[in-house]
N, CA, C and O of each residue as an XYZ file, in Angstrom:
916
protein
N      51.135    131.890     80.369
C      50.451    133.117     80.658
C      51.079    133.948     81.502
O      51.726    133.802     82.539
N      50.671    135.061     80.675
C      51.350    136.619     81.189
C      50.755    137.381     82.426
O      49.589    137.446     82.816
N      51.899    137.934     82.923
C      51.723    138.569     84.339
C      50.699    139.417     84.077
O      50.195    139.321     82.958
N      50.210    140.324     84.925
C      49.269    141.490     84.880
C      50.270    142.508     84.509
O      49.857    143.514     83.932
N      51.432    142.396     84.743
C      52.528    143.670     84.211
C      53.170    143.460     82.691
O      53.790    144.288     82.023
N      52.890    142.344     82.421
C      53.345    142.200     81.060
C      52.517    142.439     80.204
O      52.856    142.630     79.036
N      50.992    142.488     80.692
C      49.641    142.710     79.708
C      49.689    144.446     79.636
O      48.876    145.058     78.944
N      50.636    145.069     80.357
C      50.140    146.368     80.706
C      50.204    147.186     78.760
O      50.592    146.555     77.777
N      49.803    148.370     78.747
C      49.609    148.804     77.645
C      50.787    149.705     77.328
O      50.818    150.470     78.292
N      51.713    150.016     76.556
C      52.464    150.801     75.964
C      52.489    152.467     76.971
O      53.543    153.049     77.231
N      51.403    152.863     77.308
C      51.295    153.682     78.291
C      51.287    153.857     79.345
O      51.593    154.897     79.929
N      50.775    152.417     79.979
C      50.774    151.933     81.472
C      52.765    151.850     81.881
O      53.355    152.226     82.893
N      53.251    151.270     80.734
C      54.660    151.410     80.714
C      55.155    152.334     81.146
O      55.879    152.211     82.134
N      54.963    153.441     80.625
C      55.968    154.631     80.464
C      55.595    155.428     81.540
O      56.374    156.312     81.899
N      54.198    155.218     82.303
C      54.025    155.892     83.494
C      54.724    155.340     84.372
O      55.568    155.967     85.012
N      54.413    153.713     84.588
C      55.588    153.025     85.435
C      56.894    153.481     85.499
O      57.564    153.671     86.514
N      57.313    153.699     83.941
C      58.720    153.973     84.315
C      59.019    155.253     84.744
O      60.001    155.370     85.476
N      58.265    156.423     84.391
C      58.238    157.718     85.129
C      58.219    157.634     86.779
O      58.983    158.210     87.554
N      57.236    156.840     87.054
C      57.342    157.122     88.708
C      58.540    156.118     89.202
O      59.136    156.370     90.248
N      58.859    155.007     88.436
C      60.148    154.711     89.314
C      61.509    155.851     89.058
O      62.162    156.295     90.003
N      61.706    156.115     87.987
C      62.495    157.443     88.120
C      62.444    158.532     89.001
O      63.369    159.002     89.664
N      61.149    158.925     88.937
C      61.110    159.757     89.966
C      61.123    159.504     91.184
O      61.285    160.478     91.919
N      60.940    157.950     91.921
C      61.218    157.329     92.944
C      62.675    157.216     93.326
O      63.078    157.035     94.475
N      63.321    157.324     92.395
C      64.931    157.042     92.430
C      65.824    158.306     92.628
O      66.844    158.425     93.306
N      65.021    159.424     91.681
C      65.942    160.635     91.723
C      65.141    161.036     93.523
O      66.052    161.568     94.156
N      64.257    160.976     94.148
C      63.812    161.131     95.438
C      64.545    160.471     96.256
O      64.958    161.110     97.224
N      64.807    159.503     96.180
C      65.498    158.478     96.965
C      67.634    159.009     97.125
O      68.466    159.084     98.029
N      67.591    159.208     95.785
C      69.214    159.966     95.757
C      68.992    161.388     96.169
O      69.991    161.799     96.759
N      68.375    161.976     96.106
C      68.399    163.558     96.903
C      68.529    163.198     98.415
O      69.292    163.594     99.296
N      67.402    162.215     98.388
C      67.339    162.259    100.026
C      68.726    161.665    100.848
O      69.021    161.955    102.008
N      69.478    160.776     99.960
C      70.481    160.404    100.480
C      71.510    161.485    100.305
O      72.307    161.535    101.242
N      71.635    162.069     99.667
C      72.409    163.507     99.868
C      72.400    164.415    100.909
O      73.312    165.065    101.420
N      71.073    164.344    101.165
C      71.009    165.414    102.204
C      71.213    165.045    103.526
O      71.619    165.800    104.409
N      70.805    163.374    103.702
C      71.606    162.859    105.059
C      73.155    162.873    105.395
O      73.733    163.025    106.471
N      73.630    162.663    104.113
C      75.222    162.785    103.559
C      75.746    164.139    104.309
O      76.697    164.158    105.091
N      75.007    165.197    103.956
C      75.795    166.410    103.927
C      75.384    166.657    105.325
O      75.963    167.715    105.574
N      74.714    166.306    106.415
C      74.074    166.261    107.819
C      75.244    165.540    108.374
O      75.539    165.888    109.518
N      76.009    164.583    107.820
C      77.143    163.805    108.126
C      78.477    164.643    108.042
O      79.165    164.960    109.012
N      78.679    164.888    106.981
C      79.882    165.910    106.460
C      79.888    167.102    107.414
O      80.948    167.666    107.684
N      78.760    167.480    107.911
C      78.838    169.007    108.943
C      78.911    168.005    110.147
O      79.746    168.784    110.607
N      78.852    167.281    110.842
C      79.138    166.917    111.632
C      78.093    166.938    112.800
O      78.269    166.770    114.006
N      76.679    167.257    111.912
C      74.981    167.023    112.544
C      74.563    165.508    112.638
O      73.477    165.170    112.168
N      75.591    164.371    113.373
C      74.907    162.983    113.404
C      73.517    163.266    113.833
O      72.516    163.126    113.130
N      73.565    163.743    115.248
C      71.988    164.063    115.252
C      70.707    164.443    114.599
O      69.560    164.222    114.990
N      71.056    164.964    113.691
C      70.402    165.270    112.501
C      69.949    164.582    111.607
O      68.816    164.719    111.147
N      70.965    163.563    111.160
C      70.916    162.728    110.229
C      70.227    161.261    111.031
O      69.610    160.383    110.428
N      70.392    161.268    111.884
C      69.752    160.007    112.655
C      68.229    160.596    112.569
O      67.379    159.934    111.974
N      67.941    161.672    113.085
C      66.443    162.206    113.129
C      66.014    162.070    111.421
O      64.853    161.683    111.287
N      66.555    162.254    110.461
C      66.131    162.555    109.145
C      65.722    160.761    108.640
O      65.099    160.457    107.622
N      66.116    160.072    109.373
C      65.700    158.713    108.584
C      64.682    158.070    109.598
O      64.199    156.961    109.368
N      64.277    158.997    111.048
C      62.989    158.673    111.592
C      62.128    159.422    111.780
O      62.256    160.527    112.307
N      60.854    158.805    111.270
C      60.921    157.700    110.544
C      60.873    157.607    109.236
O      60.248    158.473    108.624
N      61.620    156.375    108.413
C      61.893    156.554    107.212
C      60.721    156.872    106.206
O      59.593    156.400    106.352
N      61.053    157.649    105.248
C      60.301    158.311    104.417
C      59.519    157.432    103.190
O      58.485    157.671    102.566
N      60.355    156.456    103.138
C      59.959    155.884    101.511
C      60.246    153.904    101.778
O      60.855    153.560    102.791
N      59.903    153.167    101.097
C      60.457    152.175    100.955
C      61.959    151.713    101.108
O      62.902    152.477    100.896
N      62.077    150.596    101.437
C      63.614    150.329    101.109
C      64.331    150.123     99.673
O      64.596    148.969     99.334
N      64.655    151.213     98.809
C      65.052    150.895     97.524
C      66.643    151.259     97.751
O      67.018    151.717     98.830
N      67.437    151.053     96.795
C      68.994    150.861     97.123
C      69.579    152.286     97.806
O      70.523    152.257     98.596
N      68.845    153.658     97.371
C      69.245    154.378     97.976
C      68.864    154.916     99.698
O      69.432    155.680    100.478
N      68.119    154.414     99.743
C      67.597    154.332    101.311
C      68.226    153.205    102.050
O      68.394    153.192    103.269
N      68.657    151.996    100.992
C      69.322    151.020    102.612
C      70.818    151.918    102.204
O      71.611    151.674    103.114
N      71.445    152.820    101.211
C      72.813    153.299    101.381
C      72.626    154.291    102.083
O      73.656    154.916    102.337
N      71.228    154.885    102.715
C      70.984    155.955    103.454
C      71.260    155.274    105.004
O      71.968    155.879    105.808
N      70.792    154.291    105.258
C      70.462    153.686    106.632
C      72.329    153.467    107.026
O      73.046    153.735    107.990
N      72.506    152.896    105.794
C      74.466    152.513    105.874
C      75.204    153.432    106.215
O      76.011    153.326    107.138
N      75.039    154.457    105.529
C      75.661    155.970    105.573
C      75.471    156.169    107.488
O      76.433    156.236    108.253
N      74.233    156.222    107.846
C      74.441    157.091    109.267
C      74.730    155.769    110.293
O      74.802    155.995    111.501
N      74.905    154.296    109.754
C      75.142    153.684    110.897
C      76.985    153.652    110.999
O      77.662    153.422    112.001
N      77.388    153.923    109.793
C      78.904    153.994    109.879
C      79.322    154.982    110.569
O      80.327    154.980    111.280
N      78.296    156.206    110.330
C      78.721    157.427    110.992
C      78.564    157.292    112.321
O      79.298    158.063    112.939
N      77.749    156.469    113.133
C      78.001    156.137    114.541
C      78.746    155.480    114.916
O      79.165    155.676    116.056
N      79.301    154.296    114.057
C      80.214    153.529    114.762
C      81.915    154.076    114.837
O      82.786    153.557    115.535
N      82.103    155.377    113.823
C      83.234    156.025    113.607
C      83.029    157.183    115.082
O      84.024    157.403    115.773
N      81.782    157.795    115.409
C      81.675    158.426    116.501
C      81.909    157.650    117.891
O      82.272    158.221    118.919
N      81.689    156.462    117.799
C      81.530    155.432    118.911
C      80.260    155.291    119.322
O      80.151    154.565    120.311
N      79.288    155.728    118.907
C      78.178    155.638    119.216
C      77.299    153.920    118.882
O      76.404    153.746    118.056
N      77.947    152.784    119.868
C      77.599    151.826    119.350
C      76.489    151.259    119.279
O      76.048    150.808    118.222
N      75.844    151.201    120.463
C      74.733    150.767    120.375
C      73.787    151.269    119.419
O      72.954    150.601    118.806
N      74.012    152.642    119.336
C      73.141    153.416    118.301
C      73.492    152.685    116.845
O      72.660    152.630    115.940
N      74.313    152.346    116.780
C      74.808    151.804    115.159
C      74.356    150.552    115.152
O      74.270    150.081    114.018
N      73.967    149.696    116.217
C      73.840    148.581    115.822
C      71.986    148.722    115.691
O      71.386    148.109    114.809
N      71.422    149.415    116.479
C      69.872    149.926    116.280
C      69.748    149.952    114.857
O      68.925    149.290    114.223
N      70.657    150.800    114.335
C      70.095    151.305    112.990
C      70.434    150.162    112.084
O      69.723    149.728    111.177
N      71.708    149.701    112.480
C      71.756    148.498    111.205
C      70.523    147.396    111.120
O      70.154    146.843    110.084
N      69.976    147.205    112.427
C      68.836    146.348    112.720
C      67.794    146.877    111.965
O      66.905    146.026    111.930
N      67.548    147.641    111.489
C      66.785    148.190    110.422
C      66.748    148.192    108.961
O      65.821    148.658    108.297
N      67.950    147.570    108.431
C      68.263    146.954    107.312
C      67.231    145.739    106.777
O      66.977    144.883    107.624
N      66.660    145.593    105.556
C      66.085    144.391    105.303
C      67.138    143.374    105.196
O      66.894    142.382    105.883
N      68.031    143.337    104.659
C      69.316    142.070    104.211
C      69.756    142.028    105.289
O      70.041    142.964    106.037
N      69.882    140.462    105.512
C      71.393    139.981    106.437
C      73.000    140.567    106.145
O      73.809    140.980    106.977
N      73.136    140.454    104.762
C      74.561    140.925    104.575
C      74.940    142.244    105.144
O      75.879    142.559    105.874
N      73.946    142.951    104.613
C      74.062    144.599    104.776
C      74.162    144.670    106.074
O      75.028    145.489    106.382
N      73.577    144.095    107.123
C      72.952    144.253    108.327
C      73.992    143.855    108.957
O      74.570    144.631    109.717
N      74.482    142.432    108.743
C      75.987    141.870    109.108
C      77.148    142.366    109.054
O      77.972    142.089    109.926
N      77.395    143.071    108.175
C      78.479    144.079    107.552
C      78.797    145.170    108.372
O      79.945    145.557    108.595
N      77.663    145.712    108.864
C      77.615    146.863    109.943
C      77.807    146.449    111.076
O      78.530    147.162    111.772
N      77.383    145.467    111.556
C      77.416    144.890    112.969
C      78.957    144.464    112.955
O      79.665    144.778    113.912
N      79.438    143.807    111.959
C      81.037    143.083    111.812
C      81.885    144.782    112.373
O      82.752    144.764    113.247
N      81.491    145.945    111.776
C      82.076    146.771    112.037
C      82.169    147.394    113.769
O      83.123    148.027    114.221
N      81.456    147.176    114.200
C      81.087    147.270    115.377
C      81.519    146.502    116.506
O      81.792    146.840    117.658
N      81.521    145.215    115.828
C      82.360    143.960    116.428
C      83.872    144.396    116.677
O      84.472    144.365    117.751
N      84.413    144.866    115.266
C      85.764    145.024    115.392
C      86.609    145.867    116.151
O      87.770    145.696    116.525
N      85.602    147.073    116.359
C      85.750    147.830    117.461
C      85.844    147.520    118.739
O      86.783    147.977    119.390
N      84.673    146.500    119.466
C      84.801    145.898    120.430
C      86.216    145.092    120.749
O      86.710    144.705    121.808
N      86.643    145.011    119.393
C      87.578    143.728    119.605
C      88.922    144.569    119.628
O      89.963    143.993    119.946
N      88.927    145.593    119.379
C      90.077    146.486    119.290
C      90.204    147.332    120.518
O      91.192    148.055    120.646
N      89.105    147.279    121.584
C      88.814    148.060    122.836
C      89.305    146.667    123.578
O      89.720    146.934    124.706
N      89.374    145.322    123.284
C      89.732    144.172    124.081
C      88.585    143.618    124.530
O      88.687    142.747    125.394
N      87.148    144.035    124.002
C      85.898    143.629    124.780
C      85.538    141.938    123.925
O      84.669    141.933    123.052
N      86.026    141.059    124.159
C      85.822    139.966    123.096
C      84.682    139.830    123.945
O      83.831    140.502    123.362
N      84.168    139.368    124.961
C      82.858    138.808    125.403
C      81.576    139.381    124.681
O      80.635    138.765    124.179
N      81.838    140.902    124.785
C      81.050    142.066    123.947
C      80.732    141.385    122.639
O      79.585    141.147    122.260
N      82.210    140.986    121.750
C      82.223    141.260    120.333
C      81.200    139.607    120.268
O      80.415    139.300    119.371
N      81.479    138.935    121.276
C      80.962    137.286    120.986
C      79.552    137.417    121.276
O      78.879    136.556    120.710
N      78.858    138.293    122.038
C      77.415    138.517    122.184
C      76.596    138.984    120.972
O      75.501    138.594    120.568
N      77.612    140.134    120.403
C      76.925    140.590    119.137
C      76.960    139.653    117.910
O      76.131    139.544    117.006
N      77.866    139.150    118.062
C      78.084    138.014    116.841
C      77.279    137.262    116.695
O      77.094    136.752    115.590
N      76.548    136.955    117.765
C      75.532    135.774    117.807
C      74.182    136.598    117.306
O      73.244    135.938    116.859
N      74.097    137.883    117.373
C      73.100    138.818    116.295
C      73.153    138.547    114.967
O      72.070    138.866    114.476
N      73.911    138.100    114.132
C      74.853    138.229    112.751
C      73.706    136.848    112.507
O      73.551    136.067    113.446
N      72.968    136.642    111.235
C      72.706    135.579    110.317
C      73.647    135.711    109.138
O      74.554    136.517    108.933
N      73.091    134.492    108.271
C      73.317    134.228    107.386
C      74.896    134.386    106.626
O      75.542    134.155    107.648
N      75.566    134.530    105.956
C      76.804    134.435    105.100
C      77.942    135.325    106.165
O      79.083    134.871    106.249
N      77.620    136.445    106.865
C      78.011    137.426    107.422
C      78.918    137.030    108.767
O      79.981    137.476    109.197
N      77.866    135.826    109.306
C      78.271    135.254    110.449
C      79.722    134.886    110.832
O      80.364    135.131    111.854
N      79.993    134.324    109.870
C      81.395    133.448    109.347
C      82.224    134.443    109.325
O      83.124    134.424    110.165
N      82.158    135.508    108.424
C      83.253    136.822    108.430
C      83.404    137.322    109.884
O      84.560    137.480    110.275
N      82.291    137.618    110.824
C      82.061    137.860    111.856
C      83.382    137.195    112.779
O      84.461    137.619    113.191
N      82.701    136.036    112.834
C      83.932    134.789    113.781
C      84.790    134.806    113.311
O      85.575    134.216    114.054
N      85.352    135.160    112.341
C      86.647    134.944    111.636
C      87.165    135.906    112.629
O      87.938    135.471    113.482
N      86.793    137.346    112.632
C      87.839    138.359    113.464
C      87.870    138.389    114.544
O      88.763    138.960    115.169
N      86.693    137.651    115.177
C      86.801    137.179    116.736
C      88.239    136.154    117.059
O      89.016    136.215    118.012
N      88.235    135.370    116.060
C      89.579    134.330    116.376
C      90.433    135.128    115.958
O      91.251    135.270    116.867
N      90.708    135.729    115.096
C      92.037    136.494    114.726
C      92.446    137.222    116.036
O      93.557    136.999    116.517
N      91.498    138.168    116.683
C      91.935    138.858    117.773
C      91.940    138.004    118.988
O      92.394    138.496    120.021
N      91.543    136.926    118.995
C      92.186    135.867    120.179
C      93.275    134.724    119.932
O      93.726    133.906    120.734
N      93.549    134.905    118.642
C      95.012    134.164    118.402
C      95.968    135.428    118.934
O      96.729    135.442    119.902
N      95.636    136.603    117.860
C      96.485    137.676    118.590
C      96.934    138.186    120.110
O      97.955    138.787    120.444
N      95.856    137.752    120.877
C      95.749    137.716    122.236
C      96.673    136.590    123.275
O      97.008    136.708    124.454
N      96.951    135.270    122.098
C      97.800    134.359    122.646
C      96.781    133.518    123.226
O      97.144    132.685    124.057
N      95.428    133.616    122.883
C      94.413    132.208    123.333
C      94.491    131.610    122.059
O      93.620    132.070    121.321
N      95.197    130.767    121.521
C      95.258    129.960    120.353
C      93.466    128.980    120.641
O      92.401    128.903    120.027
N      93.892    128.561    121.584
C      92.414    127.404    121.914
C      91.071    127.987    121.525
O      90.132    127.409    120.977
N      91.158    129.119    121.878
C      89.768    130.036    122.227
C      89.740    129.848    120.528
O      88.910    129.118    119.985
N      90.735    130.587    119.802
C      90.279    131.026    118.510
C      90.065    129.463    117.515
O      89.418    129.501    116.468
N      90.646    128.274    117.979
C      90.128    127.124    116.938
C      88.730    126.795    117.664
O      87.920    126.239    116.922
N      88.278    127.050    119.052
C      86.905    127.162    119.181
C      85.988    127.890    118.405
O      84.968    127.370    117.953
N      86.340    129.228    118.202
C      85.449    130.265    117.663
C      85.410    129.556    116.034
O      84.429    129.644    115.295
N      86.539    128.935    115.720
C      86.466    128.957    113.990
C      85.918    127.278    113.764
O      85.919    126.715    112.669
N      85.541    126.760    114.838
C      84.966    125.383    114.946
C      83.129    125.804    114.913
O      82.289    125.145    114.299
N      82.880    126.911    115.648
C      81.828    127.217    116.121
C      81.400    127.979    114.315
O      80.281    127.755    113.853
N      82.197    128.638    113.685
C      82.242    129.118    112.372
C      81.851    128.187    111.205
O      81.150    128.448    110.227
N      82.492    127.002    111.554
C      82.532    125.685    110.629
C      81.102    125.619    110.874
O      80.354    126.144    110.050
N      80.557    124.963    112.040
C      78.986    124.338    112.052
C      78.166    125.261    111.324
O      77.307    124.919    110.511
N      78.435    126.369    111.620
C      77.098    127.557    111.165
C      77.209    127.518    109.580
O      76.190    127.798    108.949
N      78.516    127.150    108.799
C      78.586    127.338    107.432
C      78.130    126.086    106.550
O      77.849    125.922    105.363
N      78.203    125.095    107.953
C      77.888    123.558    106.952
C      76.546    123.538    106.775
O      76.039    122.745    105.981
N      75.654    124.595    107.650
C      74.060    124.343    107.496
C      73.610    125.374    106.374
O      72.429    125.628    106.136
N      74.967    126.079    105.549
C      74.089    126.623    104.334
C      73.981    125.773    103.343
O      74.843    124.929    103.095
N      72.580    125.969    102.490
C      72.089    125.056    101.813
C      73.073    124.715    100.699
O      73.755    125.662    100.308
N      73.274    123.499    100.102
C      73.818    123.297     98.756
C      73.004    122.964     97.833
O      73.447    122.329     96.876
N      71.299    123.389     97.910
C      70.321    123.125     96.908
C      70.390    124.451     95.990
O      69.456    124.475     95.188
N      71.014    125.248     95.927
C      71.174    126.431     94.832
C      72.531    126.982     94.605
O      73.388    127.173     95.467
N      72.599    127.166     93.581
C      73.781    127.856     93.076
C      74.614    128.761     94.302
O      75.581    128.541     95.032
N      73.939    129.569     94.150
C      74.581    131.057     95.201
C      74.796    130.094     96.339
O      75.840    129.444     96.298
N      73.882    129.877     97.462
C      74.352    129.323     98.545
C      75.312    128.098     98.783
O      76.176    127.952     99.648
N      74.885    127.200     97.693
C      76.120    126.210     97.579
C      77.799    126.884     97.410
O      78.781    126.715     98.132
N      77.631    127.689     96.154
C      79.267    128.375     96.177
C      79.677    128.694     97.327
O      80.712    128.229     97.804
N      78.745    129.725     98.065
C      79.013    130.875     99.803
C      79.574    129.847    100.635
O      80.567    130.093    101.320
N      78.768    128.183    100.636
C      78.959    127.422    101.694
C      80.602    127.029    101.245
O      81.423    127.272    102.129
N      81.006    126.596    100.289
C      82.109    125.994     99.790
C      83.271    127.179    100.157
O      84.198    126.989    100.945
N      83.010    128.499     99.384
C      83.540    129.833     99.649
C      84.140    130.181    101.399
O      85.287    130.445    101.760
N      83.231    130.090    101.996
C      83.471    130.069    103.801
C      83.879    129.020    104.413
O      84.340    129.062    105.554
N      83.750    127.886    103.678
C      83.956    126.616    104.496
C      86.004    126.266    104.193
O      86.852    125.584    104.770
N      85.990    127.240    102.926
C      87.403    127.295    102.510
C      88.071    128.739    103.318
O      89.227    129.051    103.602
N      87.293    129.137    103.437
C      87.757    130.779    104.213
C      88.305    130.247    105.632
O      89.345    130.615    106.179
N      87.395    129.318    106.096
C      87.561    128.988    107.622
C      88.868    127.872    107.881
O      89.527    127.727    108.911
N      88.964    127.311    106.866
C      90.241    126.169    106.629
C      91.244    126.928    106.764
O      92.039    126.583    107.638
N      91.539    128.112    106.026
C      92.517    128.815    106.117
C      92.964    129.301    107.081
O      94.179    129.286    107.278
N      92.024    129.910    108.015
C      91.735    130.500    109.412
C      92.518    129.221    110.244
O      93.485    129.451    110.970
N      92.195    128.409    110.123
C      92.215    126.725    110.966
C      93.733    126.794    110.855
O      94.402    126.698    111.884
N      94.402    126.978    109.500
C      95.692    126.857    109.272
C      96.549    127.393    109.838
O      97.624    126.897    110.176
N      96.028    128.896    110.075
C      96.522    129.949    110.714
C      96.737    129.757    112.013
O      97.798    130.255    112.388
N      95.979    129.095    113.022
C      95.916    128.848    114.055
C      96.184    127.614    114.414
O      95.705    127.162    115.454
N      97.149    126.731    113.452
C      97.770    125.673    113.819
C      97.039    124.495    114.319
O      97.295    123.706    115.228
N      95.741    124.612    113.212
C      94.679    123.553    114.098
C      94.607    122.681    112.431
O      93.630    122.608    111.687
N      96.055    122.079    112.211
C      96.036    121.244    110.617
C      94.830    120.243    110.494
O      94.139    119.962    109.515
N      94.797    119.836    111.664
C      93.557    118.353    111.567
C      92.188    118.904    111.463
O      91.400    118.266    110.764
N      91.738    120.076    112.093
C      90.341    120.898    112.102
C      90.429    121.088    110.586
O      89.633    120.458    109.890
N      91.322    121.897    110.011
C      91.468    122.465    108.442
C      91.074    121.405    107.773
O      90.196    121.331    106.913
N      91.787    120.550    108.222
C      91.795    118.655    106.873
C      90.146    118.556    107.030
O      89.453    118.484    106.015
N      89.508    118.555    108.447
C      88.051    118.074    108.349
C      86.890    118.841    107.976
O      85.745    118.516    107.660
N      87.584    120.133    108.115
C      86.761    121.436    107.336
C      86.924    121.190    105.862
O      85.847    120.969    105.309
N      87.898    121.170    105.132
C      88.119    120.712    103.694
C      87.315    119.991    103.339
O      86.504    120.336    102.479
N      87.302    118.629    103.965
C      86.662    117.379    103.541
C      84.974    117.850    103.428
O      84.163    117.101    102.883
N      84.602    119.092    103.976
C      83.032    119.368    103.636
C      82.913    120.419    102.641
O      81.906    121.127    102.611
N      83.711    120.543    101.963
C      83.681    121.461    100.837
C      83.376    120.751     99.480
O      84.055    119.806     99.081
N      82.556    121.147     98.953
C      81.951    120.296     97.877
C      82.144    121.419     96.260
O      81.466    121.305     95.239
N      83.092    122.276     96.471
C      83.191    123.309     95.202
C      84.747    122.798     95.038
O      85.613    123.000     95.890
N      84.902    122.268     94.097
C      85.858    121.785     93.383
C      87.424    123.097     93.844
O      88.381    122.854     94.579
N      87.231    123.924     93.358
C      87.958    125.179     93.075
C      88.455    125.365     94.554
O      89.650    125.218     94.812
N      87.491    125.705     95.577
C      87.572    126.381     96.931
C      88.269    125.175     97.459
O      89.393    125.289     97.949
N      87.488    123.693     97.364
C      88.587    122.672     98.069
C      89.980    122.966     98.074
O      90.722    123.160     99.036
N      90.300    122.972     96.461
C      91.738    123.174     96.130
C      92.362    124.265     96.859
O      93.560    124.172     97.128
N      91.656    125.348     97.233
C      92.547    126.896     97.881
C      92.756    126.234     99.530
O      93.540    126.628    100.394
N      91.868    125.228     99.593
C      91.906    125.178    101.437
C      92.834    123.928    101.248
O      93.481    123.739    102.278
N      93.063    123.164    100.425
C      94.113    121.957    100.700
C      95.537    122.579    100.343
O      96.486    122.229    101.045
N      95.764    123.531     99.240
C      96.858    124.175     99.154
C      97.108    124.762    100.341
O      98.312    124.740    100.597
N      96.397    125.314    101.225
C      96.797    126.125    102.557
C      97.281    125.244    103.373
O      98.342    125.482    103.950
N      96.577    124.022    103.583
C      96.905    122.893    104.641
C      98.255    122.413    104.264
O      98.928    121.997    105.208
N      98.693    122.386    103.315
C      99.829    121.669    102.480
C     100.823    122.727    102.801
O     101.822    122.462    103.470
N     100.569    123.965    102.325
C     101.566    125.139    102.711
C     101.688    125.518    104.648
O     102.671    126.062    105.152
N     100.813    125.199    105.199
C     101.119    125.464    106.509
C     101.872    124.152    107.161
O     102.724    124.347    108.027
N     101.541    122.769    106.726
C     102.153    121.631    107.395
C     103.415    121.835    107.096
O     104.213    121.642    108.013
N     104.123    122.409    105.346
C     105.385    122.325    105.041
C     106.228    123.522    105.914
O     107.443    123.533    106.116
N     105.270    124.486    106.353
C     106.254    125.863    106.966
C     106.309    125.398    108.909
O     107.079    125.975    109.677
N     105.430    124.396    109.317
C     105.584    123.901    110.482
C     106.580    122.936    110.481
O     107.397    122.866    111.398
N     106.580    122.132    109.459
C     107.382    121.429    109.733
C     109.026    121.899    109.544
O     110.000    121.370    110.078
N     109.011    122.810    108.815
C     110.199    123.682    108.722
C     110.941    124.743    109.766
O     112.156    124.931    109.835
N     110.154    125.239    110.376
C     110.174    125.713    111.915
C     110.381    124.542    112.791
O     111.292    124.805    113.576
N     109.958    123.489    112.955
C     110.392    122.318    113.609
C     111.634    122.386    113.374
O     112.416    122.892    114.179
N     112.111    121.725    111.872
C     113.707    121.437    112.084
C     114.672    122.194    112.129
O     115.838    121.811    112.222
N     114.118    123.942    112.037
C     115.157    124.953    112.482
C     115.348    124.662    114.041
O     116.395    124.459    114.656
N     113.933    124.705    114.534
C     114.484    124.809    116.120
C     115.091    123.849    116.632
O     115.602    124.037    117.736
N     115.239    122.315    115.880
C     115.745    121.368    116.508
C     117.366    121.169    116.026
O     118.207    120.513    116.641
N     117.582    121.946    114.704
C     119.045    122.136    114.530
C     119.207    123.855    114.020
O     118.951    124.248    112.882
N     119.760    124.848    115.322
C     119.716    125.722    114.893
C     120.852    126.606    114.385
O     120.833    127.773    113.995
N     121.789    125.778    114.491
C     122.882    125.694    113.396
C     122.529    125.817    111.634
O     123.445    125.741    110.815
């Protein structure tokens, strides 16, 4: 059975195409106007330009909000950047921007603030943000905290659905990524457990290879420490 759109006449289809093209052109002009405000240092003007938003969330609309949020991060207006990011309709783009704020907090040494903000991220990007936190914790010498953070990330990634090809692949992809990070944190047992949860053969292979290399490197380091000559 044909959908109403599929039953349109050629004239209706041409009119719809003209409307789409006009909307795309308006969105692009709007994006350029906001970008110009950002380039000239008028961040307040750029923020005003997206409040209220003049149209639906097309590609250019999302790119415009992203541009403003990134400019706010660069200007150090972190709370404002988070508020702007929350307006985005997709978890991935929202998570990417919040991840940038988390990175700034980590650079400032505010791990607690970064953890609080990470809890607001949903979907696949949660794992990426938690990996950033774990890396900062490890760099600061708190390896145990880094390992706990990676376990949290793994427990979250385990909940990704295996029922469809996209979620199933990304579940394996992010679990593999976590396993590699666990190896770097010296948690070979945790990495091995994570690798066993991976259902995508290639991604599991990458994780197991990282575990094998990490184990070999650790053994070599121990050998050199025992026999410095």
